[in-house]
SEFIZA-3560 file (N, C-alpha, C; in Angstrom, 3 decimals):
REM SEFIZA-3560
<numar><xx>-44.609</xx><yy>11.953</yy><zz>-20.228</zz><atom>N</atom></numar>
<numar><xx>-45.954</xx><yy>13.512</yy><zz>-20.095</zz><atom>CA</atom></numar>
<numar><xx>-46.360</xx><yy>13.006</yy><zz>-18.663</zz><atom>C</atom></numar>
<numar><xx>-46.799</xx><yy>13.885</yy><zz>-17.631</zz><atom>N</atom></numar>
<numar><xx>-47.127</xx><yy>13.857</yy><zz>-16.629</zz><atom>CA</atom></numar>
<numar><xx>-48.091</xx><yy>13.716</yy><zz>-15.919</zz><atom>C</atom></numar>
<numar><xx>-48.802</xx><yy>13.401</yy><zz>-15.392</zz><atom>N</atom></numar>
<numar><xx>-50.107</xx><yy>12.676</yy><zz>-14.868</zz><atom>CA</atom></numar>
<numar><xx>-50.980</xx><yy>14.105</yy><zz>-15.342</zz><atom>C</atom></numar>
<numar><xx>-50.415</xx><yy>15.299</yy><zz>-14.494</zz><atom>N</atom></numar>
<numar><xx>-51.373</xx><yy>16.692</yy><zz>-14.679</zz><atom>CA</atom></numar>
<numar><xx>-51.667</xx><yy>17.037</yy><zz>-16.230</zz><atom>C</atom></numar>
<numar><xx>-50.522</xx><yy>16.649</yy><zz>-16.720</zz><atom>N</atom></numar>
<numar><xx>-50.647</xx><yy>16.846</yy><zz>-18.175</zz><atom>CA</atom></numar>
<numar><xx>-51.584</xx><yy>16.080</yy><zz>-18.938</zz><atom>C</atom></numar>
<numar><xx>-51.395</xx><yy>15.073</yy><zz>-18.574</zz><atom>N</atom></numar>
<numar><xx>-52.423</xx><yy>13.832</yy><zz>-19.177</zz><atom>CA</atom></numar>
<numar><xx>-53.672</xx><yy>14.386</yy><zz>-18.932</zz><atom>C</atom></numar>
<numar><xx>-54.214</xx><yy>14.468</yy><zz>-17.814</zz><atom>N</atom></numar>
<numar><xx>-55.236</xx><yy>14.833</yy><zz>-17.288</zz><atom>CA</atom></numar>
<numar><xx>-55.995</xx><yy>15.608</yy><zz>-18.020</zz><atom>C</atom></numar>
<numar><xx>-55.055</xx><yy>16.972</yy><zz>-18.418</zz><atom>N</atom></numar>
<numar><xx>-55.893</xx><yy>18.561</yy><zz>-19.143</zz><atom>CA</atom></numar>
<numar><xx>-55.737</xx><yy>17.700</yy><zz>-20.182</zz><atom>C</atom></numar>
<numar><xx>-54.736</xx><yy>17.102</yy><zz>-20.921</zz><atom>N</atom></numar>
<numar><xx>-54.917</xx><yy>16.493</yy><zz>-22.479</zz><atom>CA</atom></numar>
<numar><xx>-56.569</xx><yy>16.012</yy><zz>-22.465</zz><atom>C</atom></numar>
<numar><xx>-56.684</xx><yy>14.769</yy><zz>-21.570</zz><atom>N</atom></numar>
<numar><xx>-58.031</xx><yy>13.943</yy><zz>-21.622</zz><atom>CA</atom></numar>
<numar><xx>-58.727</xx><yy>15.236</yy><zz>-22.009</zz><atom>C</atom></numar>
<numar><xx>-59.571</xx><yy>16.051</yy><zz>-20.393</zz><atom>N</atom></numar>
<numar><xx>-59.876</xx><yy>17.058</yy><zz>-20.217</zz><atom>CA</atom></numar>
<numar><xx>-60.272</xx><yy>17.922</yy><zz>-21.328</zz><atom>C</atom></numar>
<numar><xx>-59.501</xx><yy>18.072</yy><zz>-21.796</zz><atom>N</atom></numar>
<numar><xx>-59.099</xx><yy>19.038</yy><zz>-23.433</zz><atom>CA</atom></numar>
<numar><xx>-60.511</xx><yy>18.166</yy><zz>-24.451</zz><atom>C</atom></numar>
<numar><xx>-59.792</xx><yy>17.014</yy><zz>-24.712</zz><atom>N</atom></numar>
<numar><xx>-60.101</xx><yy>16.042</yy><zz>-25.807</zz><atom>CA</atom></numar>
<numar><xx>-61.916</xx><yy>15.268</yy><zz>-25.390</zz><atom>C</atom></numar>
<numar><xx>-62.378</xx><yy>15.354</yy><zz>-23.918</zz><atom>N</atom></numar>
<numar><xx>-63.492</xx><yy>15.344</yy><zz>-22.953</zz><atom>CA</atom></numar>
<numar><xx>-63.964</xx><yy>16.615</yy><zz>-23.166</zz><atom>C</atom></numar>
<numar><xx>-63.470</xx><yy>17.633</yy><zz>-22.862</zz><atom>N</atom></numar>
<numar><xx>-64.587</xx><yy>18.921</yy><zz>-23.647</zz><atom>CA</atom></numar>
<numar><xx>-64.684</xx><yy>19.320</yy><zz>-25.225</zz><atom>C</atom></numar>
<numar><xx>-64.112</xx><yy>18.983</yy><zz>-25.938</zz><atom>N</atom></numar>
<numar><xx>-64.627</xx><yy>18.666</yy><zz>-27.726</zz><atom>CA</atom></numar>
<numar><xx>-65.515</xx><yy>17.212</yy><zz>-27.688</zz><atom>C</atom></numar>
<numar><xx>-65.268</xx><yy>16.664</yy><zz>-26.616</zz><atom>N</atom></numar>
<numar><xx>-66.420</xx><yy>14.871</yy><zz>-27.430</zz><atom>CA</atom></numar>
<numar><xx>-67.584</xx><yy>15.148</yy><zz>-27.364</zz><atom>C</atom></numar>
<numar><xx>-68.274</xx><yy>14.647</yy><zz>-28.211</zz><atom>N</atom></numar>
<numar><xx>-70.025</xx><yy>14.408</yy><zz>-28.389</zz><atom>CA</atom></numar>
<numar><xx>-70.495</xx><yy>14.075</yy><zz>-27.557</zz><atom>C</atom></numar>
<numar><xx>-70.442</xx><yy>14.578</yy><zz>-26.063</zz><atom>N</atom></numar>
<numar><xx>-71.148</xx><yy>13.969</yy><zz>-24.996</zz><atom>CA</atom></numar>
<numar><xx>-71.797</xx><yy>15.148</yy><zz>-24.316</zz><atom>C</atom></numar>
<numar><xx>-73.238</xx><yy>15.323</yy><zz>-23.539</zz><atom>N</atom></numar>
<numar><xx>-73.399</xx><yy>16.254</yy><zz>-23.027</zz><atom>CA</atom></numar>
<numar><xx>-72.996</xx><yy>16.627</yy><zz>-22.264</zz><atom>C</atom></numar>
<numar><xx>-73.358</xx><yy>18.208</yy><zz>-21.583</zz><atom>N</atom></numar>
<numar><xx>-72.122</xx><yy>18.351</yy><zz>-20.249</zz><atom>CA</atom></numar>
<numar><xx>-72.247</xx><yy>17.503</yy><zz>-19.034</zz><atom>C</atom></numar>
<numar><xx>-73.508</xx><yy>16.464</yy><zz>-18.648</zz><atom>N</atom></numar>
<numar><xx>-74.029</xx><yy>16.261</yy><zz>-17.528</zz><atom>CA</atom></numar>
<numar><xx>-72.963</xx><yy>15.033</yy><zz>-17.990</zz><atom>C</atom></numar>
<numar><xx>-72.948</xx><yy>14.497</yy><zz>-18.823</zz><atom>N</atom></numar>
<numar><xx>-71.809</xx><yy>13.303</yy><zz>-19.092</zz><atom>CA</atom></numar>
<numar><xx>-70.171</xx><yy>13.361</yy><zz>-19.498</zz><atom>C</atom></numar>
<numar><xx>-69.936</xx><yy>14.781</yy><zz>-19.882</zz><atom>N</atom></numar>
<numar><xx>-68.408</xx><yy>15.180</yy><zz>-19.910</zz><atom>CA</atom></numar>
<numar><xx>-68.103</xx><yy>15.084</yy><zz>-18.147</zz><atom>C</atom></numar>
<numar><xx>-68.863</xx><yy>16.031</yy><zz>-17.261</zz><atom>N</atom></numar>
<numar><xx>-68.801</xx><yy>16.258</yy><zz>-15.846</zz><atom>CA</atom></numar>
<numar><xx>-68.927</xx><yy>14.170</yy><zz>-15.377</zz><atom>C</atom></numar>
<numar><xx>-69.708</xx><yy>13.623</yy><zz>-15.432</zz><atom>N</atom></numar>
<numar><xx>-69.806</xx><yy>12.681</yy><zz>-14.740</zz><atom>CA</atom></numar>
<numar><xx>-68.499</xx><yy>11.764</yy><zz>-15.151</zz><atom>C</atom></numar>
<numar><xx>-68.480</xx><yy>11.909</yy><zz>-16.564</zz><atom>N</atom></numar>
<numar><xx>-67.116</xx><yy>10.601</yy><zz>-16.806</zz><atom>CA</atom></numar>
<numar><xx>-65.873</xx><yy>11.422</yy><zz>-16.514</zz><atom>C</atom></numar>
<numar><xx>-65.588</xx><yy>12.305</yy><zz>-16.411</zz><atom>N</atom></numar>
<numar><xx>-64.647</xx><yy>13.588</yy><zz>-16.157</zz><atom>CA</atom></numar>
<numar><xx>-64.380</xx><yy>12.993</yy><zz>-15.032</zz><atom>C</atom></numar>
<numar><xx>-64.950</xx><yy>13.065</yy><zz>-13.933</zz><atom>N</atom></numar>
<numar><xx>-64.519</xx><yy>12.895</yy><zz>-12.521</zz><atom>CA</atom></numar>
<numar><xx>-64.487</xx><yy>11.254</yy><zz>-12.066</zz><atom>C</atom></numar>
<numar><xx>-64.716</xx><yy>10.320</yy><zz>-13.147</zz><atom>N</atom></numar>
<numar><xx>-64.359</xx><yy>9.171</yy><zz>-13.045</zz><atom>CA</atom></numar>
<numar><xx>-63.201</xx><yy>8.899</yy><zz>-13.724</zz><atom>C</atom></numar>
<numar><xx>-62.802</xx><yy>9.481</yy><zz>-14.610</zz><atom>N</atom></numar>
<numar><xx>-61.407</xx><yy>9.464</yy><zz>-15.563</zz><atom>CA</atom></numar>
<numar><xx>-60.572</xx><yy>10.008</yy><zz>-14.598</zz><atom>C</atom></numar>
<numar><xx>-60.821</xx><yy>10.764</yy><zz>-13.651</zz><atom>N</atom></numar>
<numar><xx>-59.684</xx><yy>11.583</yy><zz>-13.084</zz><atom>CA</atom></numar>
<numar><xx>-59.183</xx><yy>10.503</yy><zz>-12.057</zz><atom>C</atom></numar>
<numar><xx>-60.100</xx><yy>9.384</yy><zz>-11.549</zz><atom>N</atom></numar>
<numar><xx>-59.524</xx><yy>8.793</yy><zz>-10.379</zz><atom>CA</atom></numar>
<numar><xx>-58.467</xx><yy>7.805</yy><zz>-11.250</zz><atom>C</atom></numar>
<numar><xx>-58.544</xx><yy>7.770</yy><zz>-12.359</zz><atom>N</atom></numar>
<numar><xx>-57.321</xx><yy>7.159</yy><zz>-13.207</zz><atom>CA</atom></numar>
<numar><xx>-55.738</xx><yy>6.969</yy><zz>-12.298</zz><atom>C</atom></numar>
<numar><xx>-55.226</xx><yy>5.782</yy><zz>-12.456</zz><atom>N</atom></numar>
<numar><xx>-54.091</xx><yy>5.523</yy><zz>-12.209</zz><atom>CA</atom></numar>
<numar><xx>-53.334</xx><yy>6.167</yy><zz>-13.078</zz><atom>C</atom></numar>
<numar><xx>-51.579</xx><yy>6.652</yy><zz>-13.214</zz><atom>N</atom></numar>
<numar><xx>-51.159</xx><yy>7.355</yy><zz>-14.261</zz><atom>CA</atom></numar>
<numar><xx>-51.233</xx><yy>5.825</yy><zz>-15.633</zz><atom>C</atom></numar>
<numar><xx>-50.692</xx><yy>4.867</yy><zz>-15.348</zz><atom>N</atom></numar>
<numar><xx>-50.922</xx><yy>4.254</yy><zz>-16.496</zz><atom>CA</atom></numar>
<numar><xx>-52.027</xx><yy>3.631</yy><zz>-17.100</zz><atom>C</atom></numar>
<numar><xx>-53.413</xx><yy>3.719</yy><zz>-16.359</zz><atom>N</atom></numar>
<numar><xx>-54.623</xx><yy>3.566</yy><zz>-16.985</zz><atom>CA</atom></numar>
<numar><xx>-54.870</xx><yy>4.820</yy><zz>-17.699</zz><atom>C</atom></numar>
<numar><xx>-54.330</xx><yy>5.944</yy><zz>-17.413</zz><atom>N</atom></numar>
<numar><xx>-54.534</xx><yy>7.469</yy><zz>-17.668</zz><atom>CA</atom></numar>
<numar><xx>-53.843</xx><yy>7.072</yy><zz>-19.185</zz><atom>C</atom></numar>
<numar><xx>-52.726</xx><yy>6.684</yy><zz>-19.549</zz><atom>N</atom></numar>
<numar><xx>-52.102</xx><yy>7.147</yy><zz>-20.368</zz><atom>CA</atom></numar>
<numar><xx>-52.675</xx><yy>5.742</yy><zz>-21.288</zz><atom>C</atom></numar>
<numar><xx>-52.922</xx><yy>4.914</yy><zz>-21.245</zz><atom>N</atom></numar>
<numar><xx>-54.102</xx><yy>4.084</yy><zz>-22.066</zz><atom>CA</atom></numar>
<numar><xx>-55.032</xx><yy>4.373</yy><zz>-22.417</zz><atom>C</atom></numar>
<numar><xx>-55.957</xx><yy>5.106</yy><zz>-21.961</zz><atom>N</atom></numar>
<numar><xx>-57.228</xx><yy>5.563</yy><zz>-21.774</zz><atom>CA</atom></numar>
<numar><xx>-56.868</xx><yy>7.230</yy><zz>-23.154</zz><atom>C</atom></numar>
<numar><xx>-56.068</xx><yy>7.847</yy><zz>-22.640</zz><atom>N</atom></numar>
<numar><xx>-55.482</xx><yy>8.610</yy><zz>-23.633</zz><atom>CA</atom></numar>
<numar><xx>-54.902</xx><yy>8.861</yy><zz>-24.569</zz><atom>C</atom></numar>
<numar><xx>-54.189</xx><yy>7.501</yy><zz>-24.934</zz><atom>N</atom></numar>
<numar><xx>-53.491</xx><yy>6.727</yy><zz>-26.398</zz><atom>CA</atom></numar>
<numar><xx>-54.522</xx><yy>6.466</yy><zz>-26.921</zz><atom>C</atom></numar>
<numar><xx>-55.333</xx><yy>5.519</yy><zz>-26.557</zz><atom>N</atom></numar>
<numar><xx>-56.502</xx><yy>5.174</yy><zz>-27.164</zz><atom>CA</atom></numar>
<numar><xx>-57.572</xx><yy>6.657</yy><zz>-28.173</zz><atom>C</atom></numar>
<numar><xx>-57.878</xx><yy>7.415</yy><zz>-27.146</zz><atom>N</atom></numar>
<numar><xx>-58.799</xx><yy>8.956</yy><zz>-27.195</zz><atom>CA</atom></numar>
<numar><xx>-57.983</xx><yy>9.345</yy><zz>-28.681</zz><atom>C</atom></numar>
<numar><xx>-56.749</xx><yy>9.742</yy><zz>-28.524</zz><atom>N</atom></numar>
<numar><xx>-56.277</xx><yy>10.125</yy><zz>-29.612</zz><atom>CA</atom></numar>
<numar><xx>-56.186</xx><yy>9.570</yy><zz>-30.681</zz><atom>C</atom></numar>
<numar><xx>-55.723</xx><yy>8.452</yy><zz>-30.726</zz><atom>N</atom></numar>
<numar><xx>-56.347</xx><yy>7.504</yy><zz>-32.064</zz><atom>CA</atom></numar>
<numar><xx>-57.265</xx><yy>7.925</yy><zz>-32.432</zz><atom>C</atom></numar>
<numar><xx>-58.219</xx><yy>7.729</yy><zz>-31.700</zz><atom>N</atom></numar>
<numar><xx>-59.629</xx><yy>7.290</yy><zz>-32.337</zz><atom>CA</atom></numar>
<numar><xx>-60.430</xx><yy>8.559</yy><zz>-31.878</zz><atom>C</atom></numar>
<numar><xx>-60.841</xx><yy>9.909</yy><zz>-31.492</zz><atom>N</atom></numar>
<numar><xx>-61.595</xx><yy>10.656</yy><zz>-31.098</zz><atom>CA</atom></numar>
<numar><xx>-62.940</xx><yy>9.780</yy><zz>-30.397</zz><atom>C</atom></numar>
<numar><xx>-63.922</xx><yy>9.484</yy><zz>-31.256</zz><atom>N</atom></numar>
<numar><xx>-64.923</xx><yy>8.621</yy><zz>-31.115</zz><atom>CA</atom></numar>
<numar><xx>-64.564</xx><yy>7.263</yy><zz>-29.884</zz><atom>C</atom></numar>
<numar><xx>-63.405</xx><yy>6.876</yy><zz>-29.540</zz><atom>N</atom></numar>
<numar><xx>-63.555</xx><yy>5.928</yy><zz>-28.490</zz><atom>CA</atom></numar>
<numar><xx>-63.919</xx><yy>6.291</yy><zz>-27.302</zz><atom>C</atom></numar>
<numar><xx>-63.702</xx><yy>7.683</yy><zz>-27.008</zz><atom>N</atom></numar>
<numar><xx>-64.163</xx><yy>8.173</yy><zz>-25.751</zz><atom>CA</atom></numar>
<numar><xx>-65.554</xx><yy>8.340</yy><zz>-25.505</zz><atom>C</atom></numar>
<numar><xx>-66.128</xx><yy>8.260</yy><zz>-26.818</zz><atom>N</atom></numar>
<numar><xx>-67.725</xx><yy>7.830</yy><zz>-26.673</zz><atom>CA</atom></numar>
<numar><xx>-68.342</xx><yy>6.446</yy><zz>-26.279</zz><atom>C</atom></numar>
<numar><xx>-67.377</xx><yy>5.659</yy><zz>-26.854</zz><atom>N</atom></numar>
<numar><xx>-67.507</xx><yy>4.142</yy><zz>-26.664</zz><atom>CA</atom></numar>
<numar><xx>-66.789</xx><yy>3.890</yy><zz>-25.366</zz><atom>C</atom></numar>
<numar><xx>-66.148</xx><yy>4.575</yy><zz>-24.842</zz><atom>N</atom></numar>
<numar><xx>-65.678</xx><yy>4.376</yy><zz>-23.492</zz><atom>CA</atom></numar>
<numar><xx>-66.600</xx><yy>4.795</yy><zz>-22.057</zz><atom>C</atom></numar>
<numar><xx>-67.491</xx><yy>6.049</yy><zz>-22.637</zz><atom>N</atom></numar>
<numar><xx>-68.614</xx><yy>6.335</yy><zz>-21.682</zz><atom>CA</atom></numar>
<numar><xx>-69.676</xx><yy>5.434</yy><zz>-22.179</zz><atom>C</atom></numar>
<numar><xx>-69.927</xx><yy>5.265</yy><zz>-23.211</zz><atom>N</atom></numar>
<numar><xx>-71.209</xx><yy>3.823</yy><zz>-22.910</zz><atom>CA</atom></numar>
<numar><xx>-70.797</xx><yy>2.534</yy><zz>-22.326</zz><atom>C</atom></numar>
<numar><xx>-69.416</xx><yy>2.377</yy><zz>-22.197</zz><atom>N</atom></numar>
<numar><xx>-69.158</xx><yy>1.228</yy><zz>-21.529</zz><atom>CA</atom></numar>
<numar><xx>-69.341</xx><yy>1.364</yy><zz>-19.852</zz><atom>C</atom></numar>
<numar><xx>-68.841</xx><yy>2.437</yy><zz>-19.439</zz><atom>N</atom></numar>
<numar><xx>-69.149</xx><yy>2.658</yy><zz>-18.460</zz><atom>CA</atom></numar>
<numar><xx>-70.637</xx><yy>3.365</yy><zz>-18.181</zz><atom>C</atom></numar>
<numar><xx>-71.604</xx><yy>3.728</yy><zz>-18.298</zz><atom>N</atom></numar>
<numar><xx>-73.092</xx><yy>3.767</yy><zz>-18.323</zz><atom>CA</atom></numar>
<numar><xx>-73.899</xx><yy>2.379</yy><zz>-18.200</zz><atom>C</atom></numar>
<numar><xx>-73.004</xx><yy>1.317</yy><zz>-19.158</zz><atom>N</atom></numar>
<numar><xx>-73.526</xx><yy>-0.031</yy><zz>-18.862</zz><atom>CA</atom></numar>
<numar><xx>-73.374</xx><yy>-0.625</yy><zz>-17.494</zz><atom>C</atom></numar>
<numar><xx>-71.825</xx><yy>-0.878</yy><zz>-17.424</zz><atom>N</atom></numar>
<numar><xx>-70.979</xx><yy>-1.112</yy><zz>-16.007</zz><atom>CA</atom></numar>
<numar><xx>-72.325</xx><yy>-0.423</yy><zz>-14.747</zz><atom>C</atom></numar>
<numar><xx>-72.542</xx><yy>1.024</yy><zz>-15.255</zz><atom>N</atom></numar>
<numar><xx>-73.243</xx><yy>1.352</yy><zz>-13.664</zz><atom>CA</atom></numar>
<numar><xx>-74.356</xx><yy>1.197</yy><zz>-14.060</zz><atom>C</atom></numar>
<numar><xx>-75.190</xx><yy>0.691</yy><zz>-14.904</zz><atom>N</atom></numar>
<numar><xx>-76.588</xx><yy>0.312</yy><zz>-14.997</zz><atom>CA</atom></numar>
<numar><xx>-76.686</xx><yy>-1.202</yy><zz>-14.832</zz><atom>C</atom></numar>
<numar><xx>-75.628</xx><yy>-2.411</yy><zz>-15.308</zz><atom>N</atom></numar>
<numar><xx>-75.480</xx><yy>-3.257</yy><zz>-14.319</zz><atom>CA</atom></numar>
<numar><xx>-74.975</xx><yy>-3.670</yy><zz>-12.705</zz><atom>C</atom></numar>
<numar><xx>-74.317</xx><yy>-2.751</yy><zz>-12.441</zz><atom>N</atom></numar>
<numar><xx>-74.147</xx><yy>-2.715</yy><zz>-10.906</zz><atom>CA</atom></numar>
<numar><xx>-75.344</xx><yy>-2.291</yy><zz>-10.298</zz><atom>C</atom></numar>
<numar><xx>-75.806</xx><yy>-1.102</yy><zz>-10.774</zz><atom>N</atom></numar>
<numar><xx>-77.491</xx><yy>-0.740</yy><zz>-9.761</zz><atom>CA</atom></numar>
<numar><xx>-78.362</xx><yy>-1.752</yy><zz>-9.883</zz><atom>C</atom></numar>
<numar><xx>-78.429</xx><yy>-2.398</yy><zz>-11.138</zz><atom>N</atom></numar>
<numar><xx>-79.568</xx><yy>-3.480</yy><zz>-11.391</zz><atom>CA</atom></numar>
<numar><xx>-79.243</xx><yy>-4.505</yy><zz>-10.181</zz><atom>C</atom></numar>
<numar><xx>-77.836</xx><yy>-4.937</yy><zz>-10.053</zz><atom>N</atom></numar>
<numar><xx>-77.377</xx><yy>-6.247</yy><zz>-9.150</zz><atom>CA</atom></numar>
<numar><xx>-78.219</xx><yy>-7.514</yy><zz>-9.849</zz><atom>C</atom></numar>
<numar><xx>-77.543</xx><yy>-7.275</yy><zz>-11.648</zz><atom>N</atom></numar>
<numar><xx>-77.843</xx><yy>-8.159</yy><zz>-12.263</zz><atom>CA</atom></numar>
<numar><xx>-76.964</xx><yy>-8.607</yy><zz>-12.907</zz><atom>C</atom></numar>
<numar><xx>-76.091</xx><yy>-9.808</yy><zz>-12.071</zz><atom>N</atom></numar>
<numar><xx>-74.512</xx><yy>-10.627</yy><zz>-12.320</zz><atom>CA</atom></numar>
<numar><xx>-74.568</xx><yy>-10.855</yy><zz>-14.203</zz><atom>C</atom></numar>
<numar><xx>-76.132</xx><yy>-11.084</yy><zz>-15.043</zz><atom>N</atom></numar>
<numar><xx>-75.471</xx><yy>-11.914</yy><zz>-16.264</zz><atom>CA</atom></numar>
<numar><xx>-75.190</xx><yy>-10.287</yy><zz>-16.816</zz><atom>C</atom></numar>
<numar><xx>-76.434</xx><yy>-9.504</yy><zz>-16.496</zz><atom>N</atom></numar>
<numar><xx>-75.635</xx><yy>-7.974</yy><zz>-17.130</zz><atom>CA</atom></numar>
<numar><xx>-74.465</xx><yy>-7.615</yy><zz>-16.795</zz><atom>C</atom></numar>
<numar><xx>-74.114</xx><yy>-7.651</yy><zz>-15.630</zz><atom>N</atom></numar>
<numar><xx>-72.377</xx><yy>-7.466</yy><zz>-15.719</zz><atom>CA</atom></numar>
<numar><xx>-71.448</xx><yy>-8.305</yy><zz>-16.207</zz><atom>C</atom></numar>
<numar><xx>-72.087</xx><yy>-9.634</yy><zz>-16.583</zz><atom>N</atom></numar>
<numar><xx>-70.827</xx><yy>-10.661</yy><zz>-17.503</zz><atom>CA</atom></numar>
<numar><xx>-70.726</xx><yy>-9.896</yy><zz>-18.424</zz><atom>C</atom></numar>
<numar><xx>-72.111</xx><yy>-9.751</yy><zz>-19.010</zz><atom>N</atom></numar>
<numar><xx>-72.704</xx><yy>-9.187</yy><zz>-20.498</zz><atom>CA</atom></numar>
<numar><xx>-71.545</xx><yy>-7.708</yy><zz>-21.278</zz><atom>C</atom></numar>
<numar><xx>-71.267</xx><yy>-6.849</yy><zz>-20.063</zz><atom>N</atom></numar>
<numar><xx>-70.987</xx><yy>-5.646</yy><zz>-20.339</zz><atom>CA</atom></numar>
<numar><xx>-69.693</xx><yy>-6.139</yy><zz>-20.220</zz><atom>C</atom></numar>
<numar><xx>-68.963</xx><yy>-6.998</yy><zz>-19.534</zz><atom>N</atom></numar>
<numar><xx>-67.278</xx><yy>-7.227</yy><zz>-19.240</zz><atom>CA</atom></numar>
<numar><xx>-66.672</xx><yy>-7.967</yy><zz>-20.581</zz><atom>C</atom></numar>
<numar><xx>-67.473</xx><yy>-9.373</yy><zz>-20.867</zz><atom>N</atom></numar>
<numar><xx>-67.387</xx><yy>-9.661</yy><zz>-21.975</zz><atom>CA</atom></numar>
<numar><xx>-67.433</xx><yy>-9.079</yy><zz>-23.180</zz><atom>C</atom></numar>
<numar><xx>-68.427</xx><yy>-7.787</yy><zz>-23.742</zz><atom>N</atom></numar>
<numar><xx>-68.447</xx><yy>-6.805</yy><zz>-24.474</zz><atom>CA</atom></numar>
<numar><xx>-66.964</xx><yy>-5.975</yy><zz>-24.647</zz><atom>C</atom></numar>
<numar><xx>-66.720</xx><yy>-5.304</yy><zz>-23.044</zz><atom>N</atom></numar>
<numar><xx>-65.675</xx><yy>-4.933</yy><zz>-23.096</zz><atom>CA</atom></numar>
<numar><xx>-63.997</xx><yy>-5.710</yy><zz>-23.265</zz><atom>C</atom></numar>
<numar><xx>-64.181</xx><yy>-6.917</yy><zz>-23.043</zz><atom>N</atom></numar>
<numar><xx>-62.844</xx><yy>-7.766</yy><zz>-23.320</zz><atom>CA</atom></numar>
<numar><xx>-62.764</xx><yy>-7.845</yy><zz>-25.062</zz><atom>C</atom></numar>
<numar><xx>-63.649</xx><yy>-7.700</yy><zz>-25.528</zz><atom>N</atom></numar>
<numar><xx>-63.840</xx><yy>-8.429</yy><zz>-27.253</zz><atom>CA</atom></numar>
<numar><xx>-63.103</xx><yy>-6.752</yy><zz>-27.831</zz><atom>C</atom></numar>
<numar><xx>-63.934</xx><yy>-5.678</yy><zz>-26.990</zz><atom>N</atom></numar>
<numar><xx>-63.386</xx><yy>-4.898</yy><zz>-27.612</zz><atom>CA</atom></numar>
<numar><xx>-62.089</xx><yy>-4.210</yy><zz>-27.487</zz><atom>C</atom></numar>
<numar><xx>-61.362</xx><yy>-4.639</yy><zz>-26.063</zz><atom>N</atom></numar>
<numar><xx>-60.162</xx><yy>-4.574</yy><zz>-26.048</zz><atom>CA</atom></numar>
<numar><xx>-59.329</xx><yy>-5.459</yy><zz>-27.066</zz><atom>C</atom></numar>
<numar><xx>-59.298</xx><yy>-6.592</yy><zz>-27.556</zz><atom>N</atom></numar>
<numar><xx>-58.694</xx><yy>-7.395</yy><zz>-28.405</zz><atom>CA</atom></numar>
<numar><xx>-58.993</xx><yy>-7.184</yy><zz>-29.369</zz><atom>C</atom></numar>
<numar><xx>-60.127</xx><yy>-6.432</yy><zz>-29.879</zz><atom>N</atom></numar>
<numar><xx>-60.076</xx><yy>-5.793</yy><zz>-31.486</zz><atom>CA</atom></numar>
<numar><xx>-59.349</xx><yy>-4.384</yy><zz>-31.325</zz><atom>C</atom></numar>
<numar><xx>-59.401</xx><yy>-3.540</yy><zz>-30.426</zz><atom>N</atom></numar>
<numar><xx>-58.260</xx><yy>-2.296</yy><zz>-30.474</zz><atom>CA</atom></numar>
<numar><xx>-56.643</xx><yy>-3.266</yy><zz>-30.020</zz><atom>C</atom></numar>
<numar><xx>-56.277</xx><yy>-4.431</yy><zz>-29.734</zz><atom>N</atom></numar>
<numar><xx>-54.941</xx><yy>-4.644</yy><zz>-29.622</zz><atom>CA</atom></numar>
<numar><xx>-54.518</xx><yy>-5.329</yy><zz>-31.030</zz><atom>C</atom></numar>
<numar><xx>-55.891</xx><yy>-5.867</yy><zz>-31.994</zz><atom>N</atom></numar>
<numar><xx>-55.316</xx><yy>-6.495</yy><zz>-32.937</zz><atom>CA</atom></numar>
<numar><xx>-55.257</xx><yy>-5.348</yy><zz>-33.914</zz><atom>C</atom></numar>
<numar><xx>-55.504</xx><yy>-4.399</yy><zz>-33.650</zz><atom>N</atom></numar>
<numar><xx>-55.312</xx><yy>-3.299</yy><zz>-34.653</zz><atom>CA</atom></numar>
<numar><xx>-53.953</xx><yy>-2.400</yy><zz>-34.353</zz><atom>C</atom></numar>
//
């Protein structure tokens, strides 16, 4: 699947996600910046479990808040949670 096709598929999944319109637009603009490889990974995870999109958005918001607060421990906690989630996904 080409990058354009992947982006279109992800846009469709995002459209149907249980997120606000503002969240869809904000998160969608960031997802559009993903490399082809990472886009493929996100798409695969979301196709397997549509609720994964909401979890990814929550992670995105936590990262943004940690960066905006300039709190290194908050950032470390977000990354730790993300690593644990990724390990859980890889194990299943």
